[in-house]
MDAnalysis code that builds the backbone (N, CA, C; Angstrom):
import MDAnalysis as mda
import numpy as np

u = mda.Universe.empty(258, n_residues=86, atom_resindex=np.repeat(np.arange(86), 3), trajectory=True)
u.add_TopologyAttr("name", ["N", "CA", "C"] * 86)
u.add_TopologyAttr("resid", np.arange(1, 87))
u.add_TopologyAttr("resname", ["MET", "THR", "ALA", "LEU", "ARG", "LEU", "LEU", "ALA", "LEU", "GLY", "ALA", "ALA", "ALA", "PHE", "ALA", "LEU", "ILE", "GLN", "ALA", "VAL", "ARG", "GLN", "ARG", "LYS", "ASP", "ALA", "PHE", "THR", "ALA", "VAL", "ASP", "LYS", "LEU", "SER", "LYS", "PRO", "ILE", "TRP", "LEU", "GLY", "ILE", "LEU", "ALA", "VAL", "ALA", "THR", "VAL", "VAL", "LEU", "LEU", "LEU", "LEU", "PRO", "VAL", "VAL", "GLY", "LEU", "PHE", "GLY", "ILE", "VAL", "ALA", "VAL", "VAL", "ALA", "VAL", "CYS", "VAL", "TYR", "LEU", "VAL", "ASP", "VAL", "ARG", "PRO", "ARG", "VAL", "ASP", "GLU", "ILE", "GLN", "ARG", "GLY", "PRO", "LYS", "TRP"])
u.atoms.positions = np.array([
    [-23.992, 9.236, 1.784],
    [-23.709, 9.355, 2.790],
    [-22.929, 7.724, 2.599],
    [-23.305, 6.911, 1.966],
    [-22.431, 5.443, 1.733],
    [-20.347, 5.857, 1.260],
    [-20.448, 6.907, 0.348],
    [-18.955, 6.805, 0.182],
    [-18.193, 7.961, 0.921],
    [-19.039, 8.695, 1.630],
    [-18.361, 9.564, 2.765],
    [-18.122, 8.015, 3.565],
    [-19.075, 7.669, 4.561],
    [-18.706, 6.239, 4.536],
    [-17.066, 5.418, 4.530],
    [-17.403, 4.612, 3.377],
    [-16.603, 4.437, 2.597],
    [-15.203, 4.903, 2.294],
    [-14.724, 6.461, 2.095],
    [-13.645, 6.519, 2.385],
    [-13.372, 7.348, 3.838],
    [-14.188, 8.016, 4.750],
    [-13.724, 7.342, 6.049],
    [-13.055, 5.679, 6.744],
    [-13.734, 5.212, 5.790],
    [-13.627, 3.623, 6.274],
    [-11.580, 3.338, 6.175],
    [-11.835, 3.671, 4.941],
    [-10.816, 3.425, 4.224],
    [-9.760, 3.997, 4.397],
    [-9.468, 5.660, 5.049],
    [-8.576, 5.833, 5.739],
    [-8.350, 5.798, 6.945],
    [-9.288, 5.642, 7.933],
    [-9.076, 4.437, 9.057],
    [-8.100, 3.050, 8.962],
    [-8.607, 2.164, 7.585],
    [-7.539, 0.567, 7.313],
    [-7.128, 1.641, 6.841],
    [-5.668, 2.252, 6.219],
    [-5.579, 2.556, 5.683],
    [-3.766, 3.128, 6.932],
    [-4.730, 3.902, 8.118],
    [-3.987, 4.609, 9.311],
    [-3.784, 3.618, 9.631],
    [-4.038, 2.700, 10.283],
    [-4.228, 1.563, 11.347],
    [-3.333, 0.524, 10.380],
    [-3.491, 0.326, 9.314],
    [-1.726, -0.422, 8.992],
    [-0.572, -0.370, 8.729],
    [-0.649, 1.426, 8.739],
    [0.536, 2.556, 8.279],
    [1.018, 2.366, 9.386],
    [0.409, 2.778, 10.870],
    [0.630, 2.712, 11.980],
    [1.401, 1.430, 11.958],
    [0.794, 0.122, 12.031],
    [1.397, -0.772, 12.633],
    [2.439, -0.980, 12.192],
    [2.753, -0.958, 11.516],
    [3.913, -1.202, 10.068],
    [5.515, -0.003, 10.874],
    [4.954, 0.557, 11.767],
    [5.987, 2.129, 12.095],
    [6.844, 1.003, 13.167],
    [8.028, 1.766, 13.429],
    [9.015, 1.898, 14.365],
    [7.716, 2.135, 15.861],
    [7.968, 1.070, 17.002],
    [8.053, 1.377, 17.898],
    [8.299, 2.944, 18.646],
    [9.901, 3.123, 18.794],
    [10.435, 4.651, 19.425],
    [10.374, 5.574, 18.170],
    [10.027, 5.266, 17.726],
    [9.251, 6.475, 16.225],
    [8.398, 7.681, 16.815],
    [7.303, 6.635, 17.493],
    [6.637, 7.890, 18.073],
    [7.388, 8.474, 19.575],
    [7.305, 8.127, 19.799],
    [8.196, 8.570, 21.164],
    [9.298, 9.931, 20.095],
    [10.314, 9.354, 19.623],
    [11.284, 10.292, 19.383],
    [10.129, 11.658, 18.381],
    [9.208, 11.994, 18.017],
    [8.723, 13.020, 17.589],
    [7.861, 13.219, 19.010],
    [7.976, 12.868, 19.416],
    [7.126, 13.360, 20.992],
    [5.670, 13.851, 20.626],
    [5.362, 12.103, 20.387],
    [3.883, 12.206, 20.355],
    [3.873, 10.711, 20.779],
    [2.466, 10.705, 21.067],
    [1.981, 9.891, 22.254],
    [2.458, 7.908, 21.220],
    [2.493, 7.560, 22.118],
    [3.301, 5.709, 21.798],
    [2.927, 5.354, 21.079],
    [2.974, 4.183, 19.985],
    [2.659, 3.315, 19.226],
    [1.592, 3.251, 19.556],
    [1.362, 1.927, 20.618],
    [0.186, 1.077, 21.333],
    [-1.011, 2.375, 21.545],
    [-0.568, 3.575, 22.153],
    [-2.259, 4.337, 22.504],
    [-2.831, 4.212, 21.413],
    [-1.510, 4.626, 20.018],
    [-2.065, 5.392, 18.701],
    [-2.724, 4.043, 17.963],
    [-2.494, 2.775, 18.108],
    [-3.165, 1.754, 17.859],
    [-4.276, 1.899, 18.287],
    [-4.039, 1.385, 19.373],
    [-5.740, 1.177, 20.258],
    [-6.871, 2.682, 19.828],
    [-6.274, 3.670, 19.959],
    [-7.240, 4.410, 19.202],
    [-7.778, 4.611, 17.647],
    [-6.688, 4.024, 16.735],
    [-7.420, 3.984, 15.158],
    [-8.402, 2.657, 15.134],
    [-7.810, 1.884, 16.142],
    [-8.306, 0.258, 15.463],
    [-10.142, 1.065, 15.897],
    [-9.871, 1.439, 17.219],
    [-11.106, 1.458, 17.712],
    [-12.112, 2.630, 16.974],
    [-11.364, 3.829, 16.682],
    [-11.766, 5.064, 14.946],
    [-12.583, 3.202, 14.460],
    [-11.659, 2.578, 13.428],
    [-11.683, 1.948, 12.615],
    [-13.599, 1.262, 13.196],
    [-13.431, 0.415, 14.301],
    [-14.726, -0.386, 14.275],
    [-15.786, 0.657, 14.717],
    [-15.781, 2.215, 15.140],
    [-16.020, 2.774, 15.206],
    [-17.370, 3.179, 13.567],
    [-16.222, 3.665, 13.028],
    [-16.958, 3.799, 11.395],
    [-17.160, 2.513, 10.797],
    [-17.677, 1.308, 11.169],
    [-17.667, -0.007, 10.570],
    [-18.498, 0.118, 11.200],
    [-18.830, 0.356, 12.396],
    [-20.324, 0.181, 12.776],
    [-21.413, 1.287, 13.505],
    [-21.256, 2.388, 12.695],
    [-22.033, 3.753, 13.226],
    [-21.630, 4.324, 12.665],
    [-22.927, 5.546, 12.512],
    [-22.773, 6.595, 10.369],
    [-21.667, 7.540, 11.378],
    [-21.090, 7.667, 10.188],
    [-20.070, 9.075, 10.567],
    [-20.107, 10.205, 11.164],
    [-21.740, 10.778, 10.861],
    [-22.293, 12.024, 11.062],
    [-22.338, 12.176, 12.170],
    [-22.306, 10.661, 13.511],
    [-22.978, 11.290, 14.453],
    [-21.762, 11.751, 15.415],
    [-21.738, 12.094, 16.838],
    [-20.886, 12.583, 17.350],
    [-19.727, 11.415, 17.173],
    [-19.794, 9.802, 17.873],
    [-18.944, 8.912, 16.903],
    [-18.167, 8.625, 15.818],
    [-18.572, 9.112, 15.182],
    [-17.873, 8.581, 14.028],
    [-17.058, 9.948, 13.578],
    [-17.473, 11.107, 13.934],
    [-17.014, 12.430, 13.793],
    [-15.242, 12.127, 14.885],
    [-15.713, 11.518, 15.714],
    [-14.553, 11.977, 16.424],
    [-13.714, 11.195, 15.949],
    [-13.997, 9.679, 15.277],
    [-13.255, 8.611, 15.023],
    [-12.544, 9.248, 13.431],
    [-13.665, 10.103, 12.978],
    [-12.299, 10.644, 11.574],
    [-11.674, 11.352, 11.952],
    [-11.889, 12.658, 13.190],
    [-10.876, 14.029, 13.640],
    [-9.748, 12.982, 13.790],
    [-9.533, 11.722, 15.055],
    [-8.670, 11.000, 15.119],
    [-8.081, 10.521, 13.478],
    [-8.666, 9.427, 13.234],
    [-8.323, 8.982, 11.860],
    [-7.076, 10.121, 11.282],
    [-7.978, 11.521, 10.794],
    [-6.752, 12.990, 10.345],
    [-5.652, 13.357, 10.954],
    [-6.104, 13.790, 12.558],
    [-4.864, 13.972, 13.649],
    [-3.548, 13.176, 12.991],
    [-3.708, 11.750, 12.399],
    [-2.716, 10.985, 12.467],
    [-1.715, 10.806, 11.172],
    [-3.290, 10.825, 9.871],
    [-2.940, 11.181, 9.095],
    [-1.780, 12.498, 8.183],
    [-2.562, 13.660, 9.004],
    [-2.345, 15.006, 8.765],
    [-0.826, 15.115, 9.935],
    [-0.911, 14.787, 11.067],
    [0.664, 15.178, 11.717],
    [1.156, 14.221, 12.638],
    [0.642, 13.635, 12.816],
    [1.395, 12.065, 13.313],
    [2.932, 11.017, 12.150],
    [1.731, 10.694, 10.798],
    [1.978, 9.745, 10.095],
    [3.748, 10.429, 9.834],
    [3.282, 12.195, 9.030],
    [4.617, 12.441, 8.389],
    [5.617, 12.872, 9.486],
    [5.006, 13.144, 10.802],
    [6.350, 13.313, 11.397],
    [7.366, 11.650, 11.216],
    [6.804, 10.463, 12.094],
    [7.202, 9.126, 12.216],
    [7.669, 8.585, 10.569],
    [7.295, 9.252, 9.571],
    [7.757, 8.594, 8.440],
    [8.607, 9.674, 8.077],
    [9.227, 10.448, 8.852],
    [10.797, 12.175, 8.792],
    [11.794, 11.492, 9.161],
    [11.306, 10.821, 10.470],
    [12.364, 10.565, 11.434],
    [12.660, 8.832, 10.650],
    [12.266, 7.950, 10.310],
    [12.930, 6.772, 10.161],
    [13.223, 6.636, 8.618],
    [12.921, 7.737, 7.872],
    [13.696, 7.771, 6.230],
    [15.242, 8.783, 6.915],
    [15.112, 9.472, 7.797],
    [16.714, 10.473, 7.968],
    [16.707, 12.269, 7.588],
    [17.187, 12.537, 7.820],
    [17.175, 14.034, 7.689],
    [17.278, 14.292, 5.716],
    [16.369, 15.063, 4.980],
    [16.498, 15.329, 4.028],
    [18.332, 16.260, 3.870],
    [19.309, 15.691, 2.819],
    [20.186, 16.865, 2.253],
    [19.825, 17.158, 1.436],
])
């Protein structure tokens, strides 16, 4: 359980740091929630994973939020900032 918690916390911290580094307009350009909303979601998820067990309801919701950002939002935001692949 400790390894799972550390993995989830590491992913949440990575996602939060990565979201901070992105341009604000990139989020709305790919029709996702705005940058401040994602920063709030990821910050709350990081705190929840730091304070509560991962297997609890809030821990699972936090892990899902981080996974949605890393799998859906991050690749699209990165793609819009890099430009089209030729």
